[in-house]
N, C-alpha and C positions, 0 to 999 in steps of 0.2 A: 269813270275809272274802270268799271266792269267791262264796258264796251271795248276799250283799248286792250284789256287783257285778253278778251275773246278774240280780237282781231289778230293779235300777235300769236296766239295759240294756234291759229289756222295756218300760219306760214311755216314753210320748211325751216328746219333749224339753221340751214346755211344762210337764209335770208333774214334772220333776226337781227334787229339793230344792235350794234355794238358801240361801246365807248372806249376810247383809247386815252389813257392818262400817261403823263411823262413825269418821272421823278427828277426833280432838279438836281444838278450836281451838288456835292457836299459843300463846296465853297459857297454856292448860292444859298444853301440852307443855313449855313452859319451866318451869312450876311444878313439874314432876316432877323436874327436875334438882336434886339435893341439893347443898348447899355443898361437900361433900367431892368430888363429881364435878367441879364447877367448878374447884376448887383443883388437882385432879389434871390437868385439861386445861391449865390455865395453866402448871403445872410442866413438862408435856410440851412445850408451845410454847417455853418459855424454854430447855429443854434443847436442842431442835432449833436455836433461834437461836444458842446458844453453840457447838454443833458446826459450824454454818455459818460462824461468825466464825473459829473455829480453822482450818477448811479454807481460808478465804479468805487468812488470814495465811500458812499453809503454802505455798499456791500462789504467793503474792507474794514469797516469800523469793528473794533473788538466787541464782543457781547457785553451786555450790561452786567455789572458785578452782582453777585447774589445777595439776597437779603438774609443776613446772618441771624440765626437764633443762637445766642451765646450759651444757652442751656445745652445745646447739642452741636458744638462746632465740628468742622471737619477734622481739625487737628487741635490738640491742646499741648502746649509746650510748658513743662514744669521748670520754672526758673528763667528769669529775664536777664541773666548775666551775658557775658560776651558770646558764649556758645549758643544759648537759647535765643538770643536776639538775631544772630546770623541765620539760624535754622528757620525761625519764624519769617524772616525777611525773604528767604529763598522760597518758602512754601506759598507766601502771599504774593509773589512777584507777578504772577499772571492775572491776579485780580479775580480769580474764579473760585477761591477757597476761603472759608472762614477759619482764621487762625487765632486761637486764644492763647495768651501768655499768662501763666499763673506765677506771680512773684510775691513772696512773703514780705519782702522789704517795702519801704515806701518809695515815692518818686525821687529821682535825683534832684537835689536842691542846689546844685552848683550855680554860681553866678558868673556869667561871661565877662563881667566888668573887672575881674581880678587879674587880668593879664599883667598889668604893671606890678602888682604885688608879687606875682610869681617871679618876675625878672629880678626884683630887689630881694627876694627871699624873706620878705616880712610883710606883715599887715600894718598899714599906717592907721593912725587915729581916724583919718577921714574915711578909710575903708570900713571902719567898724560900723559906721552909720548904714551901710548897705546889708547889714545882717548876714555876715558870711556863715556858710555851713561848715561843719568840721572837714568836709572834703575840699574846701577852698583854701585851707590854711597851708601855705607852702612848707614843705619839708616835714609836715606833721601828719602826712597821710596815714602813717601806721598807727596813729592814735585812735583809729576806729576800733582798735582792739580793746579800748577802755570805754567805749560807748556801746552799751548793750543793744540798743535798738538799731545800730548800724553794723553789726557783725553777727556772724553765725558762731555758736558756741563750739568752736574747733580749737583745741589747744595747740595743735601742731602747725597752724597757719593762720594768718590774718585774712579772712575771707569777708569781703564787704557784703552787707545785706541790704540791697537797694536795686532799683532798676538800673541796669548796666553793670551791676556787680563790680568786680575789681577793675573793670574798664572805666568806671566812673570815678575812681579815686584819683586824687589830684596828681599823683606821681606819674600816671599814664605810662607805666612801663609795659613794654610788649616784647615778648620773647617767642621765637619759634620753638615748637616741640622738636624732639629728636626722633630720628628714624626708629630708634629702639622703642620709644613711647608708642609709636603708631603700630609697630609689629606686635606689641604686647596685647593689643585688642584681638588679634587672631581672627580678623574678619576679611573675607576674600576681596571685597570691594573697598576696603579701607587700607590703601597702600600709601607708601611714602611718596610715590610719583604723583598720585592724585592729590594728596594733601599739599605737597610743595607747590603744585600748579595753582591750587586755591590760594595759598599764601601770596603768590605772585600777583594774583588778580586784585588784591585789595591793599597791597603794600605800595608805599611811595618811597623811593630811595633818594636821599639827599646826600650828595657826595661833597664832602668837606674840602676836597682838593680842587674845587672850582669848576668841575665838569657839570654838564647840564643835568638837573634832576630828572628822574623819569619814574614812571610807574611800571610795575611788573618785575619785582624781585631785586 
């Protein structure tokens, strides 16, 4: 090997041996690819695409919810009535806050099996075996005013004392507030236009004239 190198080094540069290579045309190069090679390449591309999609989904996952210390929550809502429940739901919607509701009343004890009793306007003897709560008795929802542990001691109104508040009472009456009520708060970000749009988001309209029911006011 060293002898050959020495011999070549003694020759003029013009006389050095050269090697000429020819690049085959593109069509010939493609013809050299066997079907098995093409299939393997497609499989590799598909595998890379699948891994990329899995990585995208993993990175798009929401962060894990926090571990809540209920002795020091992020928010404490006093009162689990209709207003407090909505506020707590909005605050906890993103799953990143610890929201504690403080309710002086007990849990709602309503029984969903009393739908027929509501339609008939009375409680049947067979229904009595299901242990109806005072809030289950049709047309007697205002009787919570005579049940001390189900009401607040307010003489001018019947205000239920339980989770859900007046929204848990069997009459299920709902009325919008008035623009005047909202204006009395005198808060810049508490306007009738904002409140009315919030009403529309959770209302469902049932038109008794036969048109299609819809959500949104």
